[in-house]
C-alpha positions as CSV (number, residue, x, y, z in Angstrom):
1,M,0.0,0.0,0.0
2,I,1.3,3.4,-1.0
3,A,1.9,5.8,1.9
4,P,-0.7,8.5,2.4
5,S,0.1,12.3,2.2
6,K,1.7,14.0,5.1
7,K,-0.4,17.2,5.0
8,Q,-1.8,18.6,8.2
9,P,-4.9,16.8,9.5
10,T,-8.4,18.3,9.3
11,K,-10.2,19.0,12.6
12,A,-12.7,16.1,12.4
13,P,-11.8,12.6,11.5
14,R,-12.8,11.2,8.1
15,I,-14.1,7.6,8.0
16,F,-13.4,5.4,4.9
17,Y,-15.3,2.2,4.4
18,F,-13.6,-0.1,1.9
19,C,-15.9,-1.9,-0.5
20,Y,-15.2,-4.4,-3.3
21,S,-15.8,-3.2,-6.8
22,H,-18.2,-5.6,-8.3
23,N,-21.9,-5.5,-8.9
24,N,-22.8,-9.0,-7.7
25,P,-25.6,-8.4,-5.2
26,R,-24.2,-8.9,-1.7
27,G,-25.8,-7.8,1.6
28,G,-22.5,-6.8,3.0
29,Q,-21.9,-4.3,0.3
30,K,-25.3,-2.7,0.9
31,R,-24.5,-2.5,4.6
32,T,-21.3,-0.6,3.8
33,Y,-23.1,1.9,1.7
34,E,-25.8,2.3,4.4
35,H,-23.3,3.0,7.1
36,V,-21.6,5.8,5.0
37,D,-25.0,7.4,4.3
38,I,-26.0,7.3,7.9
39,L,-22.7,8.8,9.1
40,N,-22.9,11.6,6.5
41,R,-26.5,12.4,7.5
42,H,-25.3,12.9,11.1
43,G,-22.4,15.2,10.4
44,Y,-19.5,12.9,9.9
45,E,-17.3,13.0,6.7
46,A,-17.5,9.4,5.5
47,Y,-16.8,7.7,2.1
48,V,-17.1,4.3,0.5
49,L,-13.6,3.5,-0.7
50,H,-13.4,1.7,-4.1
51,L,-10.0,0.9,-5.7
52,E,-11.3,1.9,-9.1
53,K,-11.9,5.6,-10.1
54,D,-15.5,6.7,-10.5
55,Y,-16.9,3.3,-9.4
56,R,-20.3,2.9,-7.8
57,I,-22.4,-0.1,-7.1
58,H,-25.7,0.0,-9.0
59,W,-27.7,-3.1,-8.1
60,F,-29.5,-1.0,-5.5
61,E,-30.3,2.7,-5.8
62,N,-27.9,5.0,-4.0
63,K,-26.3,8.4,-4.0
64,T,-23.6,7.4,-1.5
65,R,-20.4,9.4,-1.3
66,T,-17.6,7.3,-2.9
67,I,-13.9,7.8,-3.3
68,D,-11.1,6.0,-5.3
69,I,-7.9,4.8,-3.8
70,D,-5.7,7.5,-5.3
71,T,-7.9,10.3,-3.9
72,F,-8.1,8.5,-0.6
73,L,-4.3,8.3,-0.3
74,S,-4.0,12.0,-1.1
75,I,-6.3,13.1,1.7
76,F,-6.0,10.4,4.4
77,R,-4.4,11.6,7.6
78,A,-3.1,8.7,9.7
79,E,-3.1,10.9,12.9
80,R,-6.9,11.4,12.7
81,D,-8.7,9.3,10.1
82,Y,-10.0,5.8,10.1
83,V,-10.4,3.0,7.6
84,V,-13.1,0.3,8.0
85,L,-12.2,-3.0,6.3
86,P,-14.2,-6.2,5.7
87,E,-13.2,-9.4,7.6
88,D,-12.5,-11.4,4.4
89,L,-9.6,-9.3,3.4
90,G,-7.6,-11.3,6.0
91,G,-4.0,-10.3,6.2
92,K,-4.5,-7.6,3.5
93,I,-6.3,-5.5,6.2
94,L,-2.9,-4.5,7.5
95,E,-1.8,-3.2,4.1
96,F,-4.0,-0.1,4.7
97,P,-2.6,2.9,6.5
98,G,-3.5,4.3,9.9
99,R,-6.0,3.2,12.5
100,K,-8.5,0.6,11.4
101,V,-11.8,-0.9,12.3
102,I,-12.8,-4.4,11.0
103,F,-16.4,-4.7,9.9
104,N,-17.0,-8.4,10.4
105,K,-20.2,-9.1,8.6
106,N,-19.7,-12.9,8.7
107,L,-17.4,-14.4,11.2
108,Y,-17.2,-17.7,9.2
109,Y,-15.7,-15.7,6.3
110,G,-13.4,-13.9,8.7
111,F,-11.9,-17.1,10.1
112,S,-11.9,-19.2,7.0
113,I,-9.9,-16.7,5.0
114,F,-6.8,-17.8,7.0
115,G,-7.2,-21.4,5.8
116,R,-5.6,-24.2,7.8
117,V,-2.3,-22.5,8.5
118,K,-1.6,-19.9,11.2
119,P,-1.0,-16.6,9.5
120,A,2.2,-14.6,10.2
121,V,0.0,-12.0,11.9
122,Y,-3.7,-12.0,12.8
123,P,-4.9,-8.6,11.9
124,Y,-7.2,-8.6,15.0
125,L,-4.1,-8.7,17.2
126,H,-2.3,-5.8,15.6
127,P,-2.3,-2.5,17.5
128,D,-3.6,-0.5,14.5
129,I,-6.9,-2.3,14.9
130,I,-9.0,-0.2,17.3
131,G,-12.2,-2.3,17.3
132,V,-14.5,-4.6,15.4
133,M,-18.1,-4.0,14.3
134,T,-20.3,-7.0,13.8
135,V,-24.0,-7.6,12.9
136,S,-25.4,-10.2,15.3
137,N,-25.2,-11.2,18.9
138,H,-24.0,-14.6,17.8
139,N,-21.0,-13.2,15.9
140,T,-20.3,-10.7,18.7
141,D,-20.0,-13.5,21.3
142,F,-17.6,-15.5,19.1
143,L,-15.4,-12.5,18.3
144,R,-15.3,-11.4,22.0
145,F,-14.2,-14.9,22.9
146,A,-11.5,-15.1,20.2
147,Y,-10.2,-11.5,20.8
148,P,-11.0,-10.5,24.4
149,H,-8.6,-7.6,24.2
150,L,-10.6,-5.9,21.5
151,T,-13.7,-3.7,21.5
152,V,-16.4,-5.6,19.7
153,V,-19.7,-3.8,19.1
154,K,-22.8,-5.0,17.3
155,V,-24.5,-2.7,14.8
156,D,-28.1,-3.4,13.8
157,H,-29.5,-3.9,10.3
158,S,-32.7,-2.4,8.9
159,V,-35.2,-3.6,6.2
160,D,-36.3,-1.1,3.6
161,S,-40.0,-1.3,4.2
162,E,-40.7,1.0,1.2
163,M,-38.8,-1.5,-1.1
164,F,-39.8,-4.8,0.6
165,V,-43.6,-4.2,0.8
166,C,-45.9,-6.7,2.4
167,R,-48.3,-8.5,0.1
168,P,-51.4,-10.3,1.6
169,V,-51.2,-14.0,1.4
170,L,-54.3,-14.3,-0.7
171,A,-52.5,-12.2,-3.4
172,K,-49.5,-14.4,-3.5
173,K,-48.6,-17.0,-6.2
174,R,-48.0,-20.7,-5.8
175,Q,-44.3,-19.9,-5.7
176,I,-41.4,-21.0,-3.5
177,A,-38.4,-18.7,-3.3
178,V,-35.1,-20.3,-2.3
179,I,-31.6,-18.9,-1.5
180,P,-29.1,-21.4,-2.9
181,K,-26.9,-21.6,0.2
182,S,-26.1,-24.8,2.1
183,P,-26.5,-26.6,-1.3
184,G,-26.3,-30.2,0.1
185,M,-29.2,-29.6,2.5
186,L,-31.2,-27.6,0.0
187,K,-30.9,-30.2,-2.8
188,S,-31.9,-32.9,-0.4
189,L,-35.0,-31.0,0.7
190,Y,-35.9,-30.1,-2.9
191,H,-35.6,-33.7,-4.3
192,M,-37.5,-35.2,-1.3
193,L,-40.4,-32.8,-1.9
194,I,-40.4,-33.3,-5.7
195,S,-40.2,-37.1,-5.4
196,R,-43.2,-37.1,-3.0
197,S,-45.1,-34.8,-5.5
198,E,-44.5,-37.4,-8.2
199,R,-46.5,-39.9,-6.2
200,G,-49.2,-37.5,-5.2
201,H,-48.1,-37.2,-1.5
202,N,-48.2,-33.4,-1.8
203,N,-49.5,-30.8,-4.3
204,L,-46.1,-29.2,-5.1
205,R,-46.5,-30.0,-8.8
206,D,-48.7,-26.9,-8.8
207,Y,-45.8,-24.7,-7.4
208,E,-43.0,-23.0,-9.1
209,W,-39.5,-22.9,-7.4
210,V,-37.5,-19.7,-7.9
211,W,-33.8,-19.9,-7.1
212,L,-32.6,-16.5,-6.0
213,S,-29.0,-15.7,-7.0
214,D,-27.5,-12.3,-7.8
215,K,-30.8,-10.6,-8.2
216,P,-31.0,-6.8,-8.3
217,Q,-32.8,-5.4,-5.3
218,R,-36.1,-4.4,-7.2
219,E,-36.3,-7.8,-8.9
220,L,-35.7,-9.6,-5.6
221,S,-38.4,-7.5,-3.9
222,T,-40.9,-8.4,-6.7
223,I,-40.1,-12.1,-6.4
224,L,-40.5,-12.1,-2.6
225,Q,-43.8,-10.2,-2.8
226,D,-45.1,-12.9,-5.2
227,S,-43.8,-15.9,-3.2
228,L,-45.9,-17.7,-0.7
229,I,-43.0,-19.7,0.8
230,F,-39.3,-18.7,1.3
231,I,-36.6,-21.3,2.2
232,F,-33.3,-20.4,3.8
233,L,-31.2,-23.2,5.2
234,S,-27.8,-21.4,5.9
235,V,-26.7,-20.8,9.5
236,E,-23.1,-19.8,8.6
237,E,-24.2,-16.1,8.4
238,G,-23.4,-12.8,9.9
239,L,-27.1,-12.2,10.3
240,G,-29.1,-13.1,7.2
241,R,-30.7,-10.2,5.3
242,A,-32.8,-12.1,2.8
243,P,-35.0,-14.0,5.3
244,I,-35.9,-10.8,7.1
245,E,-36.7,-9.1,3.8
246,A,-38.8,-12.1,2.9
247,M,-40.8,-11.8,6.1
248,A,-41.2,-8.1,5.5
249,C,-42.8,-9.1,2.1
250,G,-45.2,-11.5,3.9
251,C,-43.5,-14.8,2.9
252,L,-43.9,-17.9,5.1
253,V,-40.3,-18.6,5.9
254,A,-38.7,-22.0,6.7
255,G,-35.2,-22.2,8.2
256,F,-33.0,-23.6,10.9
257,C,-33.3,-21.9,14.2
258,S,-29.6,-22.1,15.0
259,G,-26.8,-19.5,15.1
260,P,-27.8,-16.0,13.8
261,P,-31.2,-17.1,12.5
262,R,-32.2,-17.6,16.1
263,E,-32.2,-13.8,16.5
264,Y,-34.9,-13.2,13.9
265,L,-36.8,-16.4,13.0
266,P,-40.1,-16.7,15.0
267,P,-40.7,-20.1,16.5
268,E,-43.4,-20.8,13.9
269,F,-40.7,-20.7,11.2
270,G,-37.7,-22.2,12.9
271,F,-36.6,-25.8,13.0
272,E,-33.9,-27.8,14.7
273,Y,-30.7,-27.8,12.7
274,G,-30.8,-30.7,10.2
275,D,-34.5,-31.3,10.5
276,L,-35.2,-31.5,6.8
277,I,-38.3,-33.7,7.3
278,G,-39.8,-31.1,9.7
279,I,-39.2,-28.3,7.1
280,A,-40.6,-30.6,4.3
281,R,-43.8,-31.2,6.3
282,F,-44.1,-27.4,7.0
283,V,-43.8,-26.6,3.3
284,E,-46.3,-29.3,2.3
285,D,-48.8,-28.2,5.0
286,I,-48.6,-24.6,3.7
287,A,-49.0,-25.7,0.1
288,E,-52.0,-27.8,0.9
289,S,-53.6,-25.1,3.0
290,F,-53.4,-22.4,0.3
291,P,-55.8,-20.8,-0.4
292,D,-58.5,-22.6,1.5
293,N,-57.1,-21.9,5.0
294,I,-56.2,-18.3,4.3
295,E,-56.8,-16.9,7.8
296,H,-54.3,-19.3,9.4
297,L,-51.7,-18.6,6.7
298,Q,-52.2,-14.8,7.0
299,C,-51.7,-15.1,10.8
300,L,-48.4,-16.8,10.2
301,S,-47.4,-14.2,7.6
302,D,-48.3,-11.4,10.2
303,V,-46.0,-13.1,12.8
304,G,-43.1,-12.9,10.4
305,R,-43.8,-9.4,9.2
306,N,-44.0,-8.1,12.7
307,R,-40.6,-9.7,13.5
308,A,-39.1,-8.0,10.3
309,L,-40.5,-4.6,11.2
310,A,-38.4,-4.7,14.4
311,F,-35.4,-4.1,12.2
312,S,-36.1,-0.4,11.8
313,R,-34.0,2.4,10.3
314,V,-34.1,4.2,13.7
315,R,-32.7,1.2,15.4
316,E,-30.0,0.8,12.8
317,E,-29.0,4.5,12.9
318,E,-28.8,4.6,16.7
319,S,-26.6,1.5,16.8
320,I,-24.1,2.8,14.2
321,L,-23.9,6.2,15.8
322,D,-23.4,4.7,19.3
323,A,-20.7,2.3,17.9
324,W,-18.7,5.2,16.4
325,K,-19.2,7.4,19.5
326,G,-17.7,4.6,21.6
327,L,-14.8,3.8,19.2
328,L,-13.9,7.5,18.9
329,S,-14.2,8.2,22.6
330,Q,-11.9,5.3,23.5
331,E,-9.3,6.8,21.1
332,S,-9.4,10.2,22.8
333,E,-8.9,8.7,26.3
């Protein structure tokens, strides 16, 4: 990494959030942009840092303040400014100048990036790292255990209720939306259900399966609004944005109530890890009940939607501002 300029620092610190320069829809990228928007709205000078000049993510709408690496290096002041870096940069985190915060959006990525060999230096143990931000209580507990010397703070996530609008169950299609994570589990569930449908043990022949991968935000929202059922089997998550957005759209969600999903899945939607038969029966029961038992299905949908609405913009903003207030105050002590 090229050394930054030595000019005199400005009065207030600037905050730079590194972001990968690709347009494959990823929740972590959107969180980065959201943080920068929130900080700027509240009087901080913050930027999304892309390596490429004039780069901006466009799979969701934004007017976020961005900066390229050359401009960053010309204005960065190591005495005052901060760089926020994703966990999956691994050892490359330490190539950036000055004081750093690791934004650990998924602890599994953060640990697995080091592979099976102990690195020369764990970035988390370096004195330039002033703290870690994370996105769930589950990940926070793991990181505090691994790095007890570090300040680890959780920041909340919000759902865009103007984008992910709830659709009544009666208006939904016979459609099952699926996030293709945990592929072994997911393929097993899919082929169990389809095999049973071939013999008439369920009515899933009438249902379309939509596999969600790299969908722009508006297209994703439309699919979720149309879908009656949403399946998400991954537990190796930071939090899990998509199931919360699905509940906001009124989907009936099925997932494992383990790890981070325990923090947002209501009991009606959560199953013991590995209980594919339980999830299969849940999916079959919903499919058979639609649309004749609409009142029951709408009550289930309302449970999920109310859980999703708890992830509000106010809660997100307060948590981010509190996190930075704490990080900056410990630096001034």
